[in-house]
SETITOR-520874 format. One line per field, with one value per residue: residue number from 1; residue in one letter; x, y, z of N, C-alpha, C in turn. Coordinates in pm, whole numbers, plus 50000, padded with zeros to 5 digits. Layout:
// SETITOR-520874
nuse: NUM | ...
fike: A | ...
nu: X | ...
nv: Y | ...
nw: Z | ...
cau: X | ...
cav: Y | ...
caw: Z | ...
cu: X | ...
cv: Y | ...
cw: Z | ...
This chain:
// SETITOR-520874
nuse: 1 | 2 | 3 | 4 | 5 | 6 | 7 | 8 | 9 | 10 | 11 | 12 | 13 | 14 | 15 | 16 | 17 | 18 | 19 | 20 | 21 | 22 | 23 | 24 | 25 | 26 | 27 | 28 | 29 | 30 | 31 | 32 | 33 | 34 | 35 | 36 | 37 | 38 | 39 | 40 | 41 | 42 | 43 | 44 | 45 | 46 | 47 | 48 | 49 | 50 | 51 | 52 | 53 | 54 | 55 | 56 | 57 | 58 | 59 | 60 | 61 | 62 | 63 | 64 | 65 | 66 | 67 | 68 | 69 | 70 | 71 | 72 | 73 | 74 | 75 | 76 | 77 | 78 | 79 | 80 | 81 | 82 | 83 | 84 | 85 | 86 | 87 | 88 | 89 | 90 | 91 | 92 | 93 | 94 | 95 | 96 | 97 | 98 | 99 | 100 | 101 | 102 | 103 | 104 | 105 | 106 | 107 | 108 | 109 | 110 | 111 | 112 | 113
fike: X | X | X | X | X | X | X | X | X | X | X | X | X | X | X | X | X | X | X | X | X | X | X | X | X | X | X | X | X | X | X | X | X | X | X | X | X | X | X | X | X | X | X | X | X | X | X | X | X | X | X | X | X | X | X | X | X | X | X | X | X | X | X | X | X | X | X | X | X | X | X | X | X | X | X | X | X | X | X | X | X | X | X | X | X | X | X | X | X | X | X | X | X | X | X | X | X | X | X | X | X | X | X | X | X | X | X | X | X | X | X | X | X
nu: 80753 | 81045 | 81236 | 81596 | 81787 | 82103 | 82374 | 82608 | 82933 | 83032 | 82848 | 82689 | 82585 | 82371 | 82262 | 81878 | 81625 | 81508 | 81684 | 81886 | 81745 | 81719 | 82004 | 82013 | 81875 | 81970 | 82237 | 82124 | 82045 | 82264 | 82464 | 82277 | 82282 | 82533 | 82555 | 82492 | 82508 | 82766 | 82791 | 82582 | 82370 | 82395 | 82425 | 82137 | 82017 | 82108 | 81979 | 81745 | 81698 | 81724 | 81508 | 81235 | 81257 | 81325 | 81576 | 81904 | 82132 | 82394 | 82341 | 82352 | 82636 | 82671 | 82474 | 82590 | 82823 | 82749 | 82665 | 82563 | 82678 | 82712 | 82841 | 83058 | 82978 | 83234 | 83416 | 83270 | 83341 | 83564 | 83634 | 83572 | 83665 | 83901 | 83714 | 83674 | 83478 | 83302 | 83323 | 83061 | 82914 | 82880 | 82774 | 82521 | 82400 | 82353 | 82197 | 81974 | 81918 | 81842 | 81637 | 81469 | 81408 | 81659 | 81862 | 82001 | 82004 | 82235 | 82174 | 82186 | 82332 | 82161 | 82176 | 81952 | 81901
nv: 51683 | 51728 | 51973 | 51952 | 52038 | 52222 | 52310 | 52547 | 52502 | 52634 | 52676 | 52676 | 52460 | 52403 | 52302 | 52300 | 52395 | 52128 | 51962 | 52011 | 51985 | 51678 | 51638 | 51717 | 51518 | 51320 | 51326 | 51263 | 51025 | 50883 | 50930 | 50808 | 50492 | 50481 | 50389 | 50150 | 49782 | 49683 | 49642 | 49635 | 49712 | 49944 | 50014 | 49950 | 50195 | 50377 | 50310 | 50312 | 50592 | 50699 | 50559 | 50668 | 50937 | 50882 | 50861 | 50729 | 50502 | 50590 | 50875 | 51043 | 51140 | 51315 | 51505 | 51609 | 51728 | 51904 | 52081 | 52413 | 52634 | 52611 | 52432 | 52359 | 52099 | 51980 | 52051 | 51910 | 51656 | 51629 | 51686 | 51458 | 51244 | 51059 | 50886 | 50690 | 50811 | 50857 | 51131 | 51135 | 51002 | 51201 | 51371 | 51225 | 51179 | 51444 | 51521 | 51353 | 51402 | 51698 | 51666 | 51551 | 51758 | 51828 | 51962 | 52264 | 52496 | 52757 | 53072 | 53198 | 53151 | 52964 | 52736 | 52634 | 52331
nw: 27597 | 27846 | 27923 | 27955 | 28265 | 28259 | 28445 | 28440 | 28499 | 28730 | 28889 | 29182 | 29437 | 29744 | 30081 | 30082 | 30303 | 30341 | 30300 | 30481 | 30726 | 30687 | 30708 | 31015 | 31121 | 31075 | 31199 | 31449 | 31444 | 31351 | 31598 | 31801 | 31704 | 31726 | 32000 | 31989 | 31883 | 31672 | 31329 | 31149 | 31275 | 31267 | 30993 | 30957 | 31077 | 30949 | 30700 | 30788 | 30819 | 30634 | 30379 | 30403 | 30397 | 30062 | 29989 | 29961 | 30214 | 30189 | 30054 | 30266 | 30243 | 30025 | 30135 | 30320 | 30233 | 30009 | 30175 | 30357 | 30295 | 30021 | 29727 | 29415 | 29190 | 29068 | 29318 | 29488 | 29418 | 29408 | 29677 | 29773 | 29651 | 29786 | 29880 | 29683 | 29542 | 29227 | 28980 | 28830 | 28998 | 29196 | 29009 | 28935 | 29182 | 29253 | 29054 | 29183 | 29453 | 29397 | 29273 | 29459 | 29589 | 29803 | 29801 | 29626 | 29370 | 29409 | 29352 | 29053 | 28739 | 28484 | 28309 | 28007 | 27828
cau: 80913 | 81061 | 81370 | 81654 | 81864 | 82206 | 82356 | 82718 | 83056 | 83060 | 82705 | 82685 | 82464 | 82393 | 82133 | 81728 | 81572 | 81443 | 81861 | 81933 | 81635 | 81761 | 82116 | 82025 | 81828 | 82100 | 82301 | 82102 | 82078 | 82413 | 82479 | 82185 | 82332 | 82690 | 82549 | 82457 | 82634 | 82760 | 82805 | 82445 | 82269 | 82449 | 82372 | 81972 | 81970 | 82130 | 81864 | 81571 | 81710 | 81691 | 81385 | 81104 | 81292 | 81371 | 81736 | 81976 | 82183 | 82514 | 82298 | 82413 | 82767 | 82658 | 82428 | 82670 | 82941 | 82696 | 82632 | 82465 | 82722 | 82737 | 82975 | 83053 | 82996 | 83381 | 83450 | 83231 | 83353 | 83725 | 83653 | 83475 | 83791 | 83933 | 83669 | 83648 | 83358 | 83363 | 83203 | 82972 | 82814 | 82825 | 82644 | 82402 | 82343 | 82271 | 82026 | 81844 | 81881 | 81787 | 81463 | 81431 | 81436 | 81736 | 81960 | 81941 | 82116 | 82265 | 82097 | 82293 | 82309 | 82134 | 82182 | 81859 | 81915
cav: 51647 | 51831 | 52001 | 51909 | 52167 | 52207 | 52359 | 52588 | 52467 | 52731 | 52664 | 52589 | 52404 | 52429 | 52239 | 52314 | 52363 | 51965 | 51868 | 52078 | 51878 | 51571 | 51624 | 51702 | 51386 | 51182 | 51313 | 51228 | 50849 | 50825 | 50930 | 50716 | 50393 | 50450 | 50309 | 49973 | 49654 | 49634 | 49732 | 49557 | 49780 | 50090 | 50007 | 49938 | 50291 | 50441 | 50266 | 50360 | 50739 | 50715 | 50512 | 50748 | 51021 | 50839 | 50861 | 50609 | 50539 | 50726 | 51018 | 51154 | 51208 | 51381 | 51623 | 51692 | 51769 | 52028 | 52223 | 52512 | 52735 | 52610 | 52384 | 52312 | 51952 | 51969 | 52104 | 51812 | 51537 | 51625 | 51637 | 51275 | 51132 | 50996 | 50759 | 50637 | 50808 | 50939 | 51275 | 51098 | 50951 | 51299 | 51443 | 51152 | 51220 | 51596 | 51538 | 51286 | 51532 | 51831 | 51591 | 51555 | 51875 | 51821 | 52059 | 52376 | 52587 | 52888 | 53149 | 53236 | 53129 | 52807 | 52697 | 52534 | 52276
caw: 27643 | 27934 | 27880 | 28078 | 28260 | 28264 | 28462 | 28406 | 28587 | 28847 | 28981 | 29338 | 29493 | 29888 | 30132 | 30105 | 30442 | 30348 | 30313 | 30645 | 30852 | 30641 | 30779 | 31139 | 31162 | 31014 | 31286 | 31527 | 31373 | 31411 | 31744 | 31838 | 31644 | 31810 | 32142 | 31952 | 31870 | 31545 | 31170 | 31111 | 31348 | 31240 | 30854 | 30972 | 31133 | 30825 | 30612 | 30829 | 30814 | 30438 | 30336 | 30431 | 30274 | 29925 | 30012 | 30012 | 30342 | 30130 | 29991 | 30401 | 30254 | 29968 | 30170 | 30404 | 30088 | 29981 | 30289 | 30355 | 30209 | 29873 | 29655 | 29268 | 29145 | 29087 | 29459 | 29571 | 29340 | 29440 | 29855 | 29784 | 29547 | 29869 | 29925 | 29628 | 29454 | 29088 | 28914 | 28766 | 29080 | 29234 | 28944 | 28985 | 29354 | 29249 | 29006 | 29256 | 29502 | 29297 | 29246 | 29613 | 29685 | 29912 | 29729 | 29554 | 29337 | 29446 | 29240 | 28967 | 28594 | 28467 | 28121 | 27972 | 27703
cu: 80968 | 81213 | 81489 | 81782 | 82027 | 82251 | 82564 | 82818 | 83075 | 82923 | 82731 | 82567 | 82485 | 82239 | 81988 | 81711 | 81565 | 81588 | 81854 | 81839 | 81721 | 81921 | 82113 | 81983 | 81925 | 82229 | 82273 | 82093 | 82165 | 82458 | 82382 | 82238 | 82481 | 82681 | 82481 | 82595 | 82646 | 82748 | 82661 | 82337 | 82348 | 82386 | 82202 | 81968 | 81974 | 82027 | 81750 | 81573 | 81648 | 81589 | 81272 | 81135 | 81343 | 81497 | 81813 | 82069 | 82306 | 82471 | 82315 | 82521 | 82773 | 82590 | 82513 | 82783 | 82882 | 82667 | 82543 | 82519 | 82737 | 82865 | 82895 | 83033 | 83102 | 83432 | 83418 | 83307 | 83571 | 83752 | 83617 | 83614 | 83837 | 83870 | 83632 | 83511 | 83431 | 83282 | 83122 | 82865 | 82786 | 82739 | 82521 | 82316 | 82277 | 82194 | 81950 | 81797 | 81786 | 81650 | 81424 | 81348 | 81530 | 81831 | 81930 | 82023 | 82099 | 82264 | 82214 | 82244 | 82261 | 82123 | 82035 | 81885 | 81819
cv: 51744 | 51838 | 51967 | 52022 | 52137 | 52338 | 52428 | 52510 | 52503 | 52718 | 52614 | 52575 | 52376 | 52349 | 52315 | 52322 | 52212 | 51878 | 51912 | 51983 | 51719 | 51546 | 51572 | 51595 | 51291 | 51150 | 51245 | 51063 | 50830 | 50850 | 50822 | 50555 | 50369 | 50419 | 50174 | 49928 | 49643 | 49704 | 49706 | 49704 | 49946 | 50104 | 49991 | 50093 | 50365 | 50443 | 50304 | 50523 | 50767 | 50710 | 50615 | 50878 | 51035 | 50845 | 50708 | 50673 | 50681 | 50852 | 51100 | 51197 | 51283 | 51537 | 51663 | 51786 | 51928 | 52164 | 52294 | 52630 | 52693 | 52529 | 52358 | 52160 | 51912 | 51940 | 51942 | 51694 | 51515 | 51635 | 51497 | 51185 | 51026 | 50859 | 50656 | 50690 | 50939 | 51064 | 51239 | 51060 | 51077 | 51393 | 51353 | 51165 | 51354 | 51607 | 51473 | 51358 | 51633 | 51783 | 51608 | 51664 | 51921 | 51935 | 52174 | 52429 | 52690 | 52972 | 53219 | 53235 | 53011 | 52811 | 52599 | 52458 | 52153
cw: 27729 | 27898 | 28019 | 28083 | 28311 | 28335 | 28457 | 28532 | 28715 | 28910 | 29096 | 29382 | 29677 | 29919 | 30131 | 30229 | 30455 | 30400 | 30443 | 30762 | 30813 | 30751 | 30949 | 31217 | 31157 | 31136 | 31436 | 31563 | 31413 | 31523 | 31828 | 31777 | 31684 | 31963 | 32104 | 31918 | 31747 | 31404 | 31126 | 31136 | 31289 | 31071 | 30840 | 31003 | 31003 | 30709 | 30662 | 30857 | 30668 | 30362 | 30342 | 30374 | 30149 | 29914 | 30024 | 30129 | 30272 | 30077 | 30132 | 30337 | 30148 | 30032 | 30253 | 30358 | 30083 | 30066 | 30262 | 30280 | 30053 | 29777 | 29516 | 29273 | 29167 | 29198 | 29527 | 29543 | 29401 | 29609 | 29863 | 29691 | 29645 | 29906 | 29813 | 29495 | 29323 | 29083 | 28898 | 28854 | 29164 | 29135 | 28946 | 29086 | 29332 | 29236 | 29123 | 29365 | 29500 | 29318 | 29327 | 29674 | 29801 | 29879 | 29697 | 29498 | 29392 | 29342 | 29200 | 28817 | 28596 | 28353 | 28122 | 27830 | 27656
């Protein structure tokens, strides 16, 4: 049985190199999609960006929020609260992005349970 990794509330997360590449590619994708015609084309471009990386189109928002400097889950949730994002959605996204090596824990204390 695998151990569940739990992080302290003060644990910060940042983009990994793989995550930074994904953000750069997303920025290019969005810039190209702006020259298109309509929301459907924009959504198709976002999906085309995410699918080969195992990401959802909405994962771009989380990647941008974690950025290179690092943020806690609470800071990220507070930043995205106006978008209707819940702390649980942030936690779920962080778990998914960690599993895909898109973000990494900033070196510090890790609690294993």
